[in-house]
C-alpha positions in Angstrom: 16.1 20.9 24.9 13.1 20.2 26.8 9.8 19.7 25.2 7.6 22.7 25.4 4.9 21.7 27.9 2.4 24.0 25.9 2.0 21.3 23.4 -0.9 19.2 24.3 -2.3 16.1 22.9 -5.3 17.8 21.3 -2.7 20.0 19.4 -1.3 16.7 17.9 -4.5 15.3 17.0 -5.8 18.4 15.4 -2.6 18.7 13.4 -2.7 14.9 12.3 -6.4 15.2 11.3 -6.0 18.3 9.3 -3.0 16.8 7.3 -5.1 13.7 6.9 -8.4 15.4 5.7 -6.9 18.2 3.7 -9.5 20.8 5.0 -10.1 22.3 8.3 -14.1 21.6 7.8 -13.7 17.9 7.3 -11.0 17.7 10.3 -13.6 19.4 12.3 -16.2 16.8 11.3 -14.0 13.9 12.3 -12.9 15.3 15.6 -16.6 16.4 16.4 -15.7 20.0 17.2 -16.3 23.4 15.4 -14.1 24.6 12.6 -13.2 27.9 14.6 -12.0 25.5 17.2 -9.8 23.5 14.9 -8.5 26.9 13.4 -7.8 28.0 16.9 -5.9 24.9 18.1 -3.9 24.9 14.9 -2.9 28.5 15.3 -1.7 27.7 18.9 0.4 24.9 17.6 2.1 27.0 14.9 2.6 29.8 17.5 4.3 27.4 19.9 6.4 25.9 17.2 7.2 29.3 15.6 6.5 27.7 12.2 3.8 27.6 9.6 2.5 23.9 9.2 0.2 24.5 6.4 -0.3 26.4 3.1 -4.0 27.6 3.0 -5.9 27.8 -0.3 -9.5 27.9 -1.2 -9.5 24.3 -2.0 -8.0 23.4 1.4 -4.7 23.0 3.1 -1.4 21.2 2.3 1.8 20.6 4.4 4.7 23.0 4.4 8.2 21.8 4.6 7.9 22.4 8.2 4.7 20.6 8.4 6.2 17.5 6.7 9.1 17.6 9.0 6.7 17.7 12.0 4.6 14.9 10.8 7.7 12.4 10.9 7.4 12.7 14.7 3.8 13.7 15.5 2.2 10.7 14.0 4.3 8.0 15.5 4.3 9.9 19.0 0.3 9.7 18.9 0.4 6.1 17.8 3.0 5.2 20.6 0.9 6.7 23.3 -2.2 4.7 22.0 -0.2 1.8 22.1 1.1 2.3 25.6 -2.4 2.7 26.9 -3.8 -0.3 25.0 -1.0 -2.4 26.3 -2.2 -1.8 29.9 -5.8 -2.7 29.0 -7.4 -6.1 29.1 -10.3 -7.5 27.2 -10.4 -6.3 23.7 -6.9 -5.1 23.3 -5.1 -8.1 25.0 -4.9 -10.2 22.1 -3.1 -7.5 20.1 -4.0 -6.0 16.7 -1.7 -5.9 13.6 -2.6 -3.2 11.2 -1.3 -4.0 7.8 -1.3 -1.9 4.6 -1.4 -4.4 1.5 -0.9 -3.6 -2.2 -3.0 -5.5 -4.7 0.3 -7.3 -6.0 0.6 -9.3 -2.7 -2.9 -9.9 -1.5 -3.5 -13.0 -3.5 -0.6 -15.2 -2.5 2.0 -13.7 -0.2 -0.2 -12.0 2.5 -3.0 -15.0 3.0 -0.1 -17.4 3.7 1.3 -14.7 6.2 -2.0 -14.3 8.0 -2.7 -18.0 8.1 0.8 -18.5 9.8 0.1 -15.7 12.2 -3.2 -17.1 13.2 -1.7 -20.6 13.5 0.9 -19.3 16.2 -1.2 -16.7 17.8 -4.8 -17.5 17.9 -6.1 -14.4 19.5 -4.3 -12.2 17.1 -6.5 -9.7 15.2 -5.2 -8.7 11.6 -6.6 -5.6 10.2 -5.7 -5.4 6.3 -6.3 -2.1 4.5 -5.7 -2.2 0.5 -5.3 0.8 -1.8 -2.7 2.7 -3.9 0.8 2.8 -2.4 0.8 6.5 -1.9 -2.3 6.4 0.4 -0.9 3.4 2.3 2.3 5.1 2.9 0.6 8.1 4.0 -1.1 6.2 6.5 2.0 4.5 7.7 3.6 7.9 8.0 0.9 9.2 10.4 1.0 6.0 12.5 -2.2 4.5 11.2 -0.5 1.3 9.9 2.1 -0.8 11.3 3.6 -2.0 8.1 3.0 -1.8 4.2 3.8 -4.7 2.2 4.2 -4.6 -1.6 6.0 -2.8 -4.5 6.6 0.7 -3.1 10.3 1.6 -3.8 9.4 3.5 -6.9 6.8 5.8 -5.1 8.2 9.4 -3.9 6.1 8.9 -0.7 8.6 6.4 0.5 11.1 9.1 1.5 11.8 9.0 5.3 10.4 5.5 5.6 12.3 2.1 6.0 12.1 -0.7 3.2 13.3 -4.2 3.4 13.5 -6.2 0.3 11.8 -9.6 0.2 12.0 -10.6 -3.3 11.5 -9.6 -6.8 8.4 -10.1 -9.0 8.0 -9.7 -12.6 5.0 -8.5 -14.7 3.4 -10.7 -17.3 0.7 -10.7 -19.9 -2.0 -13.4 -19.5 -5.2 -14.3 -21.3 -7.9 -16.9 -20.5 -7.4 -20.5 -21.9 -8.6 -20.6 -25.4 -7.9 -17.1 -26.2 -7.4 -16.2 -30.0 -3.9 -15.1 -29.3 -3.0 -18.6 -28.2 -3.9 -20.1 -31.6 -1.0 -21.3 -33.8 0.1 -18.7 -36.0 -1.4 -15.8 -34.1 0.8 -12.7 -33.8 1.1 -12.3 -30.1 3.1 -9.1 -30.3 0.0 -7.3 -31.9 -2.6 -6.6 -29.1 -4.9 -4.4 -31.4 -8.6 -5.4 -31.1 -8.3 -6.8 -27.6 -9.1 -4.7 -24.4 -6.2 -4.3 -22.1 -6.5 -4.6 -18.2 -3.8 -2.7 -16.3 -3.1 -0.9 -13.1 -4.5 2.7 -12.3 -2.4 5.5 -13.8 0.0 7.2 -11.3 0.5 4.0 -9.2 3.9 2.2 -8.7 2.9 -0.8 -10.2 1.6 1.1 -13.2 5.1 2.4 -13.9 6.2 -1.2 -14.1 3.4 -2.1 -16.7 4.2 0.8 -18.7 8.1 -0.1 -18.6 7.0 -3.5 -19.8 5.4 -2.3 -23.1 8.4 0.1 -23.7 11.0 -2.5 -23.2 9.2 -5.1 -25.2 8.5 -2.7 -28.0 4.7 -3.6 -28.0 2.1 -0.8 -28.5 -0.7 -1.2 -25.9 -4.2 -1.1 -27.4 -6.3 2.0 -26.6 -9.3 0.2 -25.2 -8.5 -0.4 -21.4 -9.8 -1.3 -18.0 -7.8 0.4 -15.4 -8.2 -1.0 -11.8 -6.3 -2.3 -8.8 -9.1 -4.9 -8.1 -7.8 -8.4 -8.7 -11.1 -9.9 -8.6 -12.5 -7.5 -11.3 -9.6 -8.0 -13.5 -9.5 -11.8 -13.2 -13.4 -12.1 -14.0 -13.3 -9.7 -17.1 -10.4 -11.6 -18.4 -11.8 -15.0 -17.7 -15.1 -14.0 -19.3 -13.7 -12.4 -22.6 -10.8 -11.8 -24.8 -9.3 -9.2 -22.6 -5.3 -9.2 -22.2 -4.1 -8.7 -18.6 -0.8 -7.2 -17.7 -0.5 -8.5 -14.2 2.1 -9.0 -11.4 3.0 -12.8 -11.5 2.0 -13.3 -8.0 -1.6 -12.0 -8.8 -2.0 -14.7 -11.4 0.2 -17.5 -10.1 -2.6 -19.8 -8.9 -4.8 -19.3 -12.0 -1.7 -20.2 -14.1 -1.2 -23.3 -12.2 -4.9 -24.2 -12.7 -4.7 -23.6 -16.5 -7.3 -21.1 -16.2 -5.0 -18.2 -17.5 -2.1 -18.6 -19.8 1.0 -16.5 -20.2 1.5 -15.0 -23.6 5.3 -15.9 -24.4 6.8 -12.8 -26.0 10.4 -14.0 -25.6 10.8 -11.2 -23.0 10.7 -11.0 -19.3 10.2 -7.7 -17.3 13.1 -7.5 -14.7 10.8 -7.5 -12.0 10.2 -4.8 -9.2 11.3 -5.2 -5.5 8.5 -6.5 -3.1 9.1 -5.8 0.4 8.1 -4.5 3.9 7.8 -0.6 4.6 7.8 0.5 8.0 8.2 3.7 10.0 11.6 3.9 11.7 10.5 6.5 14.0 7.8 4.3 15.4 9.0 1.1 17.4 7.3 -1.9 16.1 4.6 -3.5 18.1 4.9 -7.0 19.3 2.2 -7.9 16.5 4.1 -6.0 13.9 7.4 -7.8 14.9 5.5 -11.2 14.4 4.4 -10.1 11.1 7.9 -9.2 9.9 9.1 -12.7 11.0 6.3 -14.4 9.1 6.9 -12.2 6.0 10.5 -13.1 5.8 9.6 -16.9 6.2 7.1 -16.9 3.5 9.4 -14.9 1.3 12.0 -17.5 1.5 9.7 -20.1 0.6 8.6 -18.2 -2.2 12.2 -17.6 -3.5 12.9 -21.2 -3.2 9.7 -22.2 -4.8 7.9 -23.8 -2.0 5.0 -21.4 -2.0 2.2 -22.3 -4.5 
């Protein structure tokens, strides 16, 4: 069946922006058009497709099942066209740009080494890194705003329809600063009462692993908590006080090696979550993304064989 020639590029841009912003008003602001124009363009697209793409409510709009299905193709289609245009241009686009979504669990060890190797091999490559919760990054990947997402995402429902390649498994661990009271001889390391706990934000994939750690170890987490995805904030808070940090091993590996942080040995090891590469199978990888996948595999191999420190 031929594509309906009534579907224009503006229809796709309008659909994607409304899906991204969640309201017609914010989408109109982003596209620098009026809200009635957005509403009209969206209505045209729904009439052409003979399907309702959004559920409307007072708080905004959300994708219907038909909208979700169309999203799988509209985002990659727009991005592929942008890439095609950019590939013909010279100057700022000649070097190529890699748009990488990075979860906090891999931003301290894996990704810096990957970027170092990419720049060593491709001096003009621009690497644009976006950090944040897995659900947000996967949504950006789905609409073609990112080339790849790296980290623990297999437990996220938002991964449905995307492709995941396992690189290695990484466990969670409890760490404290050097000289912490829990490290003293005779201290009950399974009782964390009285010490603030640092853990990932509720609702994130990595938080599920953290909660599972406590359930499997039979330890009751303290009520006083700092919930954040910021590694810099977590590290400084733990180093400057008596907080206990449940962290991905990669996030604290360098600090453990320096002796600034120390693992609490509870005689229990969390099984570990899958760290890997998530991509949008409906969108061909750019050359820069292909280079990134190759480097990610190389660095992951060094990690598994103990050469990455």
